[in-house]
Structure formats: C-alpha cells, structure tokens
DSSP file (Angstrom, degrees, kcal/mol; ACC not computed):
  #  RESIDUE AA STRUCTURE BP1 BP2  ACC     N-H-->O    O-->H-N    N-H-->O    O-->H-N    TCO  KAPPA ALPHA  PHI   PSI    X-CA   Y-CA   Z-CA
    1    1 A M     >        0   0    0      0, 0.0     4,-1.8     0, 0.0     5,-0.1   0.000 360.0 360.0 360.0 -41.0   13.0  -20.5   17.0
    2    2 A S  H  >  +     0   0    0      1,-0.2     4,-2.3     2,-0.2     5,-0.2   0.866 360.0  53.7 -66.2 -37.0   12.6  -16.7   17.5
    3    3 A A  H  > S+     0   0    0      1,-0.2     4,-2.4     2,-0.2    -1,-0.2   0.892 107.5  51.2 -65.1 -39.3   16.3  -16.2   17.7
    4    4 A M  H  > S+     0   0    0      2,-0.2     4,-2.4     1,-0.2    -1,-0.2   0.897 110.5  49.1 -65.1 -40.2   16.8  -18.0   14.4
    5    5 A R  H  X S+     0   0    0     -4,-1.8     4,-2.5     2,-0.2    -2,-0.2   0.912 111.5  48.6 -65.0 -43.1   14.2  -15.8   12.8
    6    6 A S  H  X S+     0   0    0     -4,-2.3     4,-2.4     2,-0.2    -2,-0.2   0.901 112.2  49.1 -64.2 -41.2   15.8  -12.6   14.1
    7    7 A L  H  X S+     0   0    0     -4,-2.4     4,-2.5     2,-0.2    -2,-0.2   0.910 111.3  49.5 -64.6 -42.4   19.2  -13.8   12.9
    8    8 A T  H  X S+     0   0    0     -4,-2.4     4,-2.2     2,-0.2    -2,-0.2   0.915 112.0  48.3 -63.0 -43.0   17.8  -14.6    9.5
    9    9 A L  H  X S+     0   0    0     -4,-2.5     4,-2.3     2,-0.2    -2,-0.2   0.908 111.4  50.0 -63.5 -42.6   16.1  -11.2    9.3
   10   10 A A  H  X S+     0   0    0     -4,-2.4     4,-2.3     1,-0.2    -2,-0.2   0.915 111.7  48.1 -64.0 -42.9   19.3   -9.4   10.4
   11   11 A L  H  X S+     0   0    0     -4,-2.5     4,-2.2     1,-0.2    -1,-0.2   0.886 110.9  51.6 -65.1 -38.3   21.4  -11.2    7.7
   12   12 A L  H  X S+     0   0    0     -4,-2.2     4,-2.1     2,-0.2    -2,-0.2   0.913 110.6  47.8 -63.7 -43.3   18.8  -10.4    5.0
   13   13 A L  H  X S+     0   0    0     -4,-2.3     4,-2.2     2,-0.2    -2,-0.2   0.892 111.6  50.3 -66.1 -39.4   18.9   -6.7    5.9
   14   14 A L  H  X S+     0   0    0     -4,-2.3     4,-1.9     2,-0.2    -1,-0.2   0.897 109.4  51.5 -64.9 -39.1   22.7   -6.7    5.9
   15   15 A A  H  X S+     0   0    0     -4,-2.2     4,-1.0     1,-0.2    -2,-0.2   0.905 111.0  47.7 -64.4 -40.8   22.7   -8.4    2.5
   16   16 A C  H  X S+     0   0    0     -4,-2.1     4,-0.7     1,-0.2     3,-0.3   0.886 110.7  51.5 -66.8 -38.3   20.3   -5.8    1.1
   17   17 A A  H >< S+     0   0    0     -4,-2.2     3,-0.6     1,-0.2    -1,-0.2   0.851 105.7  55.7 -67.7 -33.5   22.4   -2.9    2.5
   18   18 A A  H 3< S+     0   0    0     -4,-1.9    -1,-0.2     1,-0.2    -2,-0.2   0.775 103.2  56.4 -69.7 -25.1   25.5   -4.3    1.0
   19   19 A C  H 3< S+     0   0    0     -4,-1.0    -1,-0.2    -3,-0.3    -2,-0.2   0.689  87.0  97.1 -79.9 -18.7   23.9   -4.3   -2.5
   20   20 A S    <<  -     0   0    0     -4,-0.7     2,-0.5    -3,-0.6    -3,-0.0  -0.379  61.0-151.7 -75.2 152.3   23.1   -0.6   -2.4
   21   21 A D    >   -     0   0    0      1,-0.1     3,-1.5    -2,-0.1    -2,-0.1  -0.983   7.9-155.5-126.8 118.8   25.4    2.0   -4.0
   22   22 A G  T 3  S+     0   0    0     -2,-0.5    -1,-0.1     1,-0.3    -2,-0.0   0.632  90.9  64.7 -68.9 -13.6   25.5    5.5   -2.7
   23   23 A N  T 3  S+     0   0    0      2,-0.0     8,-1.2     7,-0.0    -1,-0.3   0.412  80.4 103.9 -90.4   2.4   26.6    6.8   -6.0
   24   24 A R  B <   -A   30   0A   0     -3,-1.5     6,-0.2     6,-0.2     2,-0.1  -0.598  58.2-148.2 -88.8 145.7   23.4    5.9   -7.8
   25   25 A T    >   -     0   0    0      4,-2.7     3,-1.7    -2,-0.2    -1,-0.1  -0.366  40.2 -84.4 -98.3-176.5   20.8    8.5   -8.8
   26   26 A A  T 3  S+     0   0    0      1,-0.3    -2,-0.0    -2,-0.1    -1,-0.0   0.790 126.6  57.2 -62.3 -28.7   17.1    8.0   -9.0
   27   27 A G  T 3  S-     0   0    0      2,-0.2    -1,-0.3     3,-0.0     3,-0.1   0.493 118.1-108.1 -82.6  -2.5   17.3    6.7  -12.6
   28   28 A G  S <  S+     0   0    0     -3,-1.7     2,-0.3     1,-0.3    -2,-0.1   0.554  83.9 112.6  89.0   8.0   19.7    3.9  -11.6
   29   29 A V  S    S-     0   0    0      1,-0.1    -4,-2.7     2,-0.0    -1,-0.3  -0.780  71.0-104.0-109.8 158.1   22.8    5.4  -13.1
   30   30 A S  B  >  -A   24   0A   0     -2,-0.3     4,-2.5    -6,-0.2    -6,-0.2  -0.251  34.2-106.5 -72.8 167.5   25.8    6.8  -11.4
   31   31 A E  H  > S+     0   0    0     -8,-1.2     4,-2.2     1,-0.2     5,-0.2   0.887 121.8  51.8 -63.3 -38.0   26.4   10.5  -11.0
   32   32 A G  H  > S+     0   0    0      2,-0.2     4,-2.2     1,-0.2    -1,-0.2   0.902 110.3  48.2 -64.6 -40.8   29.2   10.4  -13.6
   33   33 A E  H  > S+     0   0    0      2,-0.2     4,-2.4     1,-0.2    -2,-0.2   0.892 110.2  52.0 -66.4 -38.9   26.9    8.6  -16.1
   34   34 A A  H  X S+     0   0    0     -4,-2.5     4,-2.2     2,-0.2    -2,-0.2   0.900 109.8  49.3 -63.9 -40.1   24.1   11.1  -15.4
   35   35 A D  H  X S+     0   0    0     -4,-2.2     4,-2.4     2,-0.2    -2,-0.2   0.914 110.8  49.9 -63.9 -42.6   26.5   14.0  -16.2
   36   36 A A  H  X S+     0   0    0     -4,-2.2     4,-2.2     1,-0.2    -2,-0.2   0.898 110.8  49.5 -64.1 -39.5   27.7   12.3  -19.4
   37   37 A L  H  X S+     0   0    0     -4,-2.4     4,-2.3     2,-0.2    -1,-0.2   0.898 110.2  50.8 -65.4 -39.9   24.1   11.8  -20.5
   38   38 A D  H  X S+     0   0    0     -4,-2.2     4,-2.3     2,-0.2    -2,-0.2   0.914 110.7  48.7 -63.3 -42.4   23.2   15.4  -19.7
   39   39 A Q  H  X S+     0   0    0     -4,-2.4     4,-2.2     1,-0.2    -2,-0.2   0.903 111.3  49.9 -64.9 -40.4   26.2   16.6  -21.8
   40   40 A A  H  X S+     0   0    0     -4,-2.2     4,-2.4     2,-0.2    -1,-0.2   0.897 110.1  50.7 -64.8 -39.3   25.2   14.4  -24.7
   41   41 A A  H  X S+     0   0    0     -4,-2.3     4,-2.6     2,-0.2    -2,-0.2   0.909 109.9  49.6 -65.2 -41.6   21.7   15.7  -24.6
   42   42 A E  H  X S+     0   0    0     -4,-2.3     4,-1.8     2,-0.2    -1,-0.2   0.902 110.8  50.4 -63.0 -39.9   22.9   19.3  -24.6
   43   43 A M  H  X S+     0   0    0     -4,-2.2     4,-0.9     2,-0.2    -2,-0.2   0.920 112.5  46.0 -64.9 -43.0   25.2   18.5  -27.6
   44   44 A L  H >X S+     0   0    0     -4,-2.4     4,-0.8     1,-0.2     3,-0.5   0.888 110.2  53.6 -67.5 -38.0   22.3   16.9  -29.5
   45   45 A D  H >< S+     0   0    0     -4,-2.6     3,-0.6     1,-0.2    -1,-0.2   0.864 106.2  54.0 -63.5 -34.1   20.0   19.8  -28.7
   46   46 A G  H 3< S+     0   0    0     -4,-1.8    -1,-0.2     1,-0.2    -2,-0.2   0.742 105.8  53.4 -71.1 -22.9   22.6   22.2  -30.1
   47   47 A Q  H << S+     0   0    0     -4,-0.9    -1,-0.2    -3,-0.5    -2,-0.2   0.621  82.6 106.9 -87.1 -14.2   22.7   20.3  -33.4
   48   48 A N  S << S-     0   0    0     -4,-0.8    -3,-0.0    -3,-0.6    -4,-0.0  -0.456  71.1-126.4 -68.3 131.8   18.9   20.4  -34.0
   49   49 A P        -     0   0    0      0, 0.0     3,-0.1     0, 0.0    -1,-0.1  -0.333  37.9 -85.4 -71.3 161.2   17.9   22.8  -36.7
   50   50 A P        -     0   0    0      0, 0.0     0, 0.0     0, 0.0     0, 0.0  -0.335  57.5 -89.7 -64.2 149.9   15.3   25.5  -36.0
   51   51 A P        -     0   0    0      0, 0.0     2,-0.4     0, 0.0    -3,-0.0  -0.320  40.3-126.6 -62.5 142.9   11.7   24.3  -36.4
   52   52 A V        -     0   0    0     -3,-0.1     3,-0.1     1,-0.0     0, 0.0  -0.752  21.3-118.3 -92.6 133.7   10.3   24.8  -39.9
   53   53 A A        -     0   0    0     -2,-0.4    -1,-0.0     1,-0.1     2,-0.0  -0.492  38.1-103.7 -68.8 138.3    7.0   26.7  -40.2
   54   54 A P        -     0   0    0      0, 0.0    -1,-0.1     0, 0.0     2,-0.1  -0.347  38.1-112.6 -63.8 142.4    4.3   24.5  -41.7
   55   55 A S        -     0   0    0      1,-0.1     2,-0.8    -3,-0.1    -3,-0.0  -0.410  34.0 -99.3 -74.7 153.0    3.5   25.3  -45.3
   56   56 A A        +     0   0    0     -2,-0.1    -1,-0.1     0, 0.0     0, 0.0  -0.622  50.2 176.5 -75.6 110.5    0.2   26.8  -46.1
   57   57 A Q        -     0   0    0     -2,-0.8     2,-0.1     3,-0.0     0, 0.0  -0.907  35.6-104.6-113.8 143.9   -1.9   23.9  -47.4
   58   58 A P        -     0   0    0      0, 0.0     3,-0.1     0, 0.0    -1,-0.0  -0.391  40.4-111.4 -65.4 142.9   -5.6   24.2  -48.3
   59   59 A S        -     0   0    0      1,-0.1     2,-0.1    -2,-0.1     0, 0.0  -0.485  38.8 -98.4 -74.2 145.7   -7.9   22.8  -45.7
   60   60 A P        -     0   0    0      0, 0.0    -1,-0.1     0, 0.0     3,-0.0  -0.371  35.7-130.1 -66.6 141.1   -9.8   19.6  -46.8
   61   61 A Q        -     0   0    0      1,-0.1     3,-0.1    -2,-0.1     2,-0.0  -0.685  26.6-104.0 -90.3 143.4  -13.3   20.2  -48.0
   62   62 A P        -     0   0    0      0, 0.0     2,-0.1     0, 0.0    -1,-0.1  -0.365  43.2-101.8 -64.7 145.9  -16.2   18.1  -46.6
   63   63 A A        -     0   0    0      1,-0.1     2,-0.3    -3,-0.0     0, 0.0  -0.435  36.2-113.4 -69.9 140.5  -17.4   15.4  -48.9
   64   64 A A        -     0   0    0     -2,-0.1     2,-0.4    -3,-0.1    -1,-0.1  -0.562  35.2-163.1 -74.0 134.2  -20.6   16.2  -50.7
   65   65 A T        -     0   0    0     -2,-0.3     3,-0.0    -3,-0.0    -1,-0.0  -0.903  16.6-123.3-119.1 150.3  -23.5   14.0  -49.7
   66   66 A K        -     0   0    0     -2,-0.4     2,-0.1     1,-0.1     3,-0.0  -0.684  34.6-107.9 -86.8 142.1  -26.8   13.3  -51.4
   67   67 A P        -     0   0    0      0, 0.0     2,-0.2     0, 0.0    -1,-0.1  -0.460  36.5-114.0 -67.7 141.5  -29.9   14.0  -49.4
   68   68 A A              0   0    0      1,-0.2    -3,-0.0    -2,-0.1     0, 0.0  -0.484 360.0 360.0 -73.0 140.8  -31.7   10.8  -48.3
   69   69 A G              0   0    0     -2,-0.2    -1,-0.2    -3,-0.0     0, 0.0   0.529 360.0 360.0 159.1 360.0  -35.0   10.3  -49.8
C-alpha cells in the first residue's frame, strides 16, 4: 500500500513539473509578451498630452441655516 502511495505521489509531482513553463514571468505571461506589453505602455505614455492645470473655480459657500429656537 505504501509503495502505491509513493508511486502516485511521484507521478503527481512529475505531472505538475511537466506543466510548468520556464519562460513565464510572475504575471503569467511569457518574456516576449511582457516585452511587447512594456513597449505598448511606453508608446501610450508618449501619446498622453500634458496634464491640464485645473481652472480657478470659486469654492462652494456653506449653506445658510436658521438658528433653532
């Protein structure tokens, strides 16, 4: 019984090892895909216009309340 368990465990570990891909990064994409994403992000960042300064708007005034009484 113990031999069968050891064999099953060994086969399970081999199956898991066969599924792994050494070319994957932490995000689950390949190195080539990560490079392409980085290049696309740089291109999009280069297309963004400079930030616009907020226009001067008057600050809201507190609502007038009647005294209780």
